[in-house]
Short mmCIF file of the C-alpha atoms (twelve columns), coordinates in Angstrom:
data_MODEL
# 
_entry.id   MODEL 
# 
loop_
_atom_site.group_PDB 
_atom_site.id 
_atom_site.type_symbol 
_atom_site.label_atom_id 
_atom_site.label_alt_id 
_atom_site.label_comp_id 
_atom_site.label_asym_id 
_atom_site.label_seq_id 
_atom_site.Cartn_x 
_atom_site.Cartn_y 
_atom_site.Cartn_z 
_atom_site.pdbx_PDB_model_num 
ATOM 1   C CA . MET A 1   8.962  -15.689 27.790 1 
ATOM 2   C CA . LYS A 2   7.485  -14.656 24.466 1 
ATOM 3   C CA . VAL A 3   7.710  -11.147 23.863 1 
ATOM 4   C CA . LEU A 4   6.265  -9.231  20.755 1 
ATOM 5   C CA . PHE A 5   7.329  -5.701  19.742 1 
ATOM 6   C CA . VAL A 6   4.685  -3.944  17.517 1 
ATOM 7   C CA . ILE A 7   6.197  -1.025  15.913 1 
ATOM 8   C CA . THR A 8   4.349  1.634   14.077 1 
ATOM 9   C CA . SER A 9   6.899  4.564   14.451 1 
ATOM 10  C CA . VAL A 10  9.232  5.411   11.694 1 
ATOM 11  C CA . PRO A 11  12.589 3.852   11.849 1 
ATOM 12  C CA . PHE A 12  14.641 7.203   12.159 1 
ATOM 13  C CA . ALA A 13  13.010 8.111   15.278 1 
ATOM 14  C CA . LYS A 14  14.402 7.842   18.784 1 
ATOM 15  C CA . ASP A 15  13.019 4.237   19.276 1 
ATOM 16  C CA . TRP A 16  15.793 2.508   16.940 1 
ATOM 17  C CA . ASN A 17  18.220 2.204   19.933 1 
ATOM 18  C CA . THR A 18  15.640 1.112   22.374 1 
ATOM 19  C CA . ILE A 19  14.435 -1.389  20.155 1 
ATOM 20  C CA . ASN A 20  17.764 -2.957  19.006 1 
ATOM 21  C CA . ASN A 21  19.052 -2.962  22.606 1 
ATOM 22  C CA . LEU A 22  15.681 -4.247  24.021 1 
ATOM 23  C CA . THR A 23  15.891 -7.155  21.483 1 
ATOM 24  C CA . ARG A 24  19.586 -8.085  22.091 1 
ATOM 25  C CA . LYS A 25  19.148 -7.977  26.057 1 
ATOM 26  C CA . LEU A 26  15.915 -10.412 25.772 1 
ATOM 27  C CA . ARG A 27  17.490 -12.897 23.449 1 
ATOM 28  C CA . GLU A 28  20.633 -12.895 25.678 1 
ATOM 29  C CA . LYS A 29  18.182 -13.723 28.696 1 
ATOM 30  C CA . GLY A 30  16.874 -16.757 26.494 1 
ATOM 31  C CA . HIS A 31  13.514 -15.175 25.630 1 
ATOM 32  C CA . GLU A 32  11.587 -15.427 22.314 1 
ATOM 33  C CA . VAL A 33  11.217 -11.970 20.467 1 
ATOM 34  C CA . HIS A 34  9.089  -11.291 17.490 1 
ATOM 35  C CA . ILE A 35  8.823  -7.860  15.711 1 
ATOM 36  C CA . PHE A 36  5.982  -7.004  13.763 1 
ATOM 37  C CA . PHE A 37  6.205  -3.770  11.539 1 
ATOM 38  C CA . SER A 38  3.088  -2.081  10.631 1 
ATOM 39  C CA . GLY A 39  2.113  1.441   9.166  1 
ATOM 40  C CA . ASN A 40  4.972  3.606   9.207  1 
ATOM 41  C CA . GLY A 41  7.003  0.909   10.818 1 
ATOM 42  C CA . VAL A 42  7.580  -0.979  7.661  1 
ATOM 43  C CA . TYR A 43  10.038 1.565   6.787  1 
ATOM 44  C CA . TYR A 44  12.319 -0.215  9.043  1 
ATOM 45  C CA . LEU A 45  12.595 -3.023  6.043  1 
ATOM 46  C CA . ILE A 46  14.625 -0.237  3.859  1 
ATOM 47  C CA . ARG A 47  16.691 1.064   7.185  1 
ATOM 48  C CA . PRO A 48  20.190 -0.044  6.029  1 
ATOM 49  C CA . GLU A 49  21.114 -1.341  9.606  1 
ATOM 50  C CA . ALA A 50  17.867 -3.113  10.146 1 
ATOM 51  C CA . HIS A 51  19.127 -6.234  9.381  1 
ATOM 52  C CA . LEU A 52  20.837 -6.264  12.955 1 
ATOM 53  C CA . LEU A 53  17.478 -6.897  14.059 1 
ATOM 54  C CA . SER A 54  17.050 -10.128 12.604 1 
ATOM 55  C CA . GLU A 55  20.247 -11.250 14.520 1 
ATOM 56  C CA . HIS A 56  18.444 -10.766 17.942 1 
ATOM 57  C CA . CYS A 57  15.037 -11.817 17.098 1 
ATOM 58  C CA . THR A 58  13.277 -14.943 16.596 1 
ATOM 59  C CA . LYS A 59  10.884 -13.749 14.051 1 
ATOM 60  C CA . ILE A 60  10.299 -10.444 12.134 1 
ATOM 61  C CA . SER A 61  7.189  -9.930  10.253 1 
ATOM 62  C CA . PHE A 62  5.324  -6.844  8.686  1 
ATOM 63  C CA . CYS A 63  2.204  -5.778  7.348  1 
ATOM 64  C CA . SER A 64  2.137  -6.511  3.692  1 
ATOM 65  C CA . HIS A 65  -0.533 -3.948  3.191  1 
ATOM 66  C CA . SER A 66  1.208  -1.081  4.973  1 
ATOM 67  C CA . SER A 67  4.322  -1.999  2.724  1 
ATOM 68  C CA . HIS A 68  2.564  -1.737  -0.619 1 
ATOM 69  C CA . GLN A 69  0.708  1.471   0.530  1 
ATOM 70  C CA . ARG A 70  4.085  3.195   1.319  1 
ATOM 71  C CA . GLY A 71  5.835  1.874   -1.975 1 
ATOM 72  C CA . ILE A 72  8.138  -0.774  -0.453 1 
ATOM 73  C CA . ASP A 73  8.203  -3.629  -3.096 1 
ATOM 74  C CA . THR A 74  11.667 -5.022  -2.168 1 
ATOM 75  C CA . VAL A 75  11.458 -6.950  0.890  1 
ATOM 76  C CA . PRO A 76  14.652 -8.524  2.519  1 
ATOM 77  C CA . ASP A 77  14.988 -12.103 3.120  1 
ATOM 78  C CA . TRP A 78  14.853 -11.710 6.909  1 
ATOM 79  C CA . ALA A 79  11.304 -10.373 7.229  1 
ATOM 80  C CA . GLU A 80  8.185  -12.455 6.444  1 
ATOM 81  C CA . SER A 81  5.179  -10.848 4.730  1 
ATOM 82  C CA . SER A 82  2.013  -11.006 7.046  1 
ATOM 83  C CA . SER A 83  -0.899 -8.920  7.982  1 
ATOM 84  C CA . THR A 84  -2.358 -7.163  11.161 1 
ATOM 85  C CA . TYR A 85  -5.327 -9.886  10.916 1 
ATOM 86  C CA . ASN A 86  -2.637 -12.605 11.494 1 
ATOM 87  C CA . LEU A 87  -1.125 -10.764 14.277 1 
ATOM 88  C CA . SER A 88  -4.396 -10.242 15.971 1 
ATOM 89  C CA . LYS A 89  -5.110 -14.146 15.957 1 
ATOM 90  C CA . SER A 90  -1.729 -14.584 17.628 1 
ATOM 91  C CA . LEU A 91  -1.607 -12.298 20.317 1 
ATOM 92  C CA . SER A 92  -2.690 -14.864 22.810 1 
ATOM 93  C CA . ASP A 93  0.591  -16.670 22.103 1 
ATOM 94  C CA . TYR A 94  2.482  -13.794 23.894 1 
ATOM 95  C CA . GLN A 95  3.149  -13.006 27.561 1 
ATOM 96  C CA . ARG A 96  4.391  -9.331  26.958 1 
ATOM 97  C CA . VAL A 97  3.338  -6.914  24.096 1 
ATOM 98  C CA . ILE A 98  5.388  -3.696  23.719 1 
ATOM 99  C CA . VAL A 99  3.802  -1.284  21.148 1 
ATOM 100 C CA . PHE A 100 6.452  1.410   19.649 1 
ATOM 101 C CA . ASN A 101 4.199  4.262   18.160 1 
# 
C-alpha cells in the first residue's frame, strides 16, 4: 500500500512522535511511505532529528514556496524540493492520505 502524510503542523508539536512511529511501523510492514511538508511543516527540514524520518520513508518532499516564505534556504539532502501543485497531481497514486495539521 502507498501512504502519503501531508504535514502542515510545526515540528515541535505533539505530532513528531506519532509521525516518526507511524512511518517506522508502516515501512516494517512493507508499505511505501511518502511525506510531504507544506506550510509550517517545512520547519521539519531544520529539526535536528528529522533525518530519522528519511530512514523510514520511501520519499520525502516539501513545498519550495513554503520553505522560501519561511526563510529556509538550506535544504537537507534527504528531502526533495516540490510544490503543492505536483502533490495534487500525484494524489491518486496513494491508497491512504493522512494529514497532520
